[in-house]
C-alpha positions in Angstrom: 16.2 23.7 -2.5 19.5 25.5 -3.4 22.5 23.6 -4.4 25.7 25.0 -2.8 27.3 26.4 -5.7 31.2 25.8 -6.1 33.9 28.7 -6.4 33.4 31.1 -9.6 30.2 29.7 -11.2 26.6 30.0 -10.7 25.4 30.2 -14.5 23.6 26.8 -14.0 22.2 27.2 -10.8 18.1 26.6 -11.6 19.3 23.6 -13.4 21.3 22.3 -11.0 18.6 23.0 -8.6 16.1 21.0 -10.5 18.3 18.0 -11.0 18.9 18.2 -7.3 15.1 17.7 -6.8 15.3 14.5 -9.0 18.2 13.4 -7.0 16.1 13.8 -3.4 13.3 11.4 -5.1 15.4 8.7 -6.3 17.3 8.6 -3.1 14.2 8.5 -1.4 12.6 5.8 -3.5 16.3 3.6 -3.5 15.8 3.9 0.7 12.2 2.8 0.1 12.8 -0.1 -1.9 15.4 -1.2 0.2 12.9 -1.1 3.1 10.4 -2.9 1.4 12.8 -5.4 0.6 13.7 -6.2 4.0 9.6 -5.6 4.9 8.0 -7.9 2.1 6.3 -10.7 3.5 3.6 -13.0 2.0 3.0 -15.1 -1.3 5.2 -13.1 -3.3 8.1 -13.2 -1.4 10.9 -14.2 -3.0 10.3 -12.5 -6.2 9.5 -9.1 -4.8 12.5 -9.4 -2.2 14.7 -9.8 -5.1 13.1 -7.3 -7.4 13.2 -4.7 -4.4 16.9 -5.7 -4.0 17.5 -5.0 -7.6 15.9 -1.5 -7.6 17.3 -0.4 -5.0 20.8 -1.3 -6.3 19.7 0.1 -9.9 18.3 3.8 -8.1 21.7 4.1 -6.3 23.5 4.1 -9.5 20.8 6.1 -10.9 21.4 8.9 -8.0 24.9 8.6 -8.4 25.0 9.6 -12.2 22.6 12.6 -11.5 24.8 13.6 -8.7 27.6 13.8 -10.8 26.0 15.6 -13.4 24.8 18.5 -10.5 28.6 18.4 -9.8 29.5 18.8 -13.3 27.1 21.8 -13.4 29.8 22.8 -10.7 27.4 22.9 -7.9 27.5 20.5 -4.9 24.6 17.7 -4.5 22.4 17.9 -1.5 21.6 14.1 -0.7 21.6 14.3 3.2 19.1 12.7 4.8 17.2 16.0 6.3 16.8 17.1 2.6 15.4 14.1 1.7 13.1 14.4 4.5 12.2 17.8 4.0 11.9 17.8 0.1 11.0 14.4 -1.2 7.7 14.2 -2.9 7.5 10.9 -1.8 5.0 9.6 1.2 7.3 7.8 3.9 6.9 4.1 3.5 5.3 1.8 6.2 6.5 0.5 8.8 7.1 -3.2 10.1 6.3 -6.0 7.7 4.2 -5.4 4.6 2.3 -8.0 2.5 3.5 -8.6 -1.0 0.6 -7.5 -3.0 0.9 -3.9 -0.9 4.6 -3.7 -0.9 4.5 -4.2 -4.8 1.8 -1.5 -5.1 3.4 1.1 -2.8 6.4 0.8 -4.7 4.7 0.7 -8.3 3.1 4.1 -7.3 5.9 5.7 -6.0 7.9 4.6 -9.0 5.1 6.8 -10.6 5.2 9.5 -8.5 9.0 10.1 -9.1 8.7 9.6 -12.8 6.0 12.2 -13.2 8.1 14.6 -11.2 11.1 13.8 -13.7 9.2 14.8 -16.5 8.0 17.7 -14.9 12.0 18.6 -14.7 12.3 17.9 -18.0 10.1 20.3 -19.4 12.1 23.0 -17.8 15.8 21.5 -18.2 15.4 20.3 -21.7 15.2 24.0 -22.6 18.3 25.1 -20.7 20.7 21.8 -20.6 20.9 19.1 -23.6 23.3 16.5 -21.7 21.1 17.0 -18.5 17.8 16.3 -20.6 19.9 13.4 -21.7 20.0 12.0 -18.3 16.7 12.7 -17.1 15.0 11.0 -20.4 17.2 7.6 -19.4 15.8 8.1 -15.8 12.4 8.2 -17.2 13.0 5.4 -19.1 14.1 3.6 -16.4 11.3 4.2 -13.8 8.8 3.8 -16.2 10.3 0.1 -17.1 10.3 -0.6 -13.5 6.9 0.6 -12.9 6.0 -1.9 -15.5 7.9 -4.7 -14.1 5.8 -4.1 -10.8 2.7 -4.0 -12.3 3.5 -7.2 -14.2 4.2 -9.0 -11.5 1.0 -8.3 -9.5 -1.0 -9.7 -12.7 
């Protein structure tokens, strides 16, 4: 995935591409959390409905932070739907109603997938750009905390 370069600057292309890879996954996860918010059914409905809502909102805030970093690197972030469909590391969320245990498990697993991808990008970005590394470290902490909260909810 190659982010568009703004005029007169291309020295950060690999870092911007790495960060945009993370952006795509975070946006996909935010949309899936929103779908889970709408689709969840069952005994844990109320608690999970709220958790999915908060997660979706929090992920969109994280996505904005990531996209702004791509812009600070003098590139244009690519969070278009066709890019998400093509480049996301996540499996699609199932259509229709989803039971509370399954919905929590699906989102928990996707949180772990995105956290693993962020850690992978961190290995590269940390060597190249410390300010971007800070953003990805904070994102990893956020994702792992959310995964823990969904594990705790399932206990």
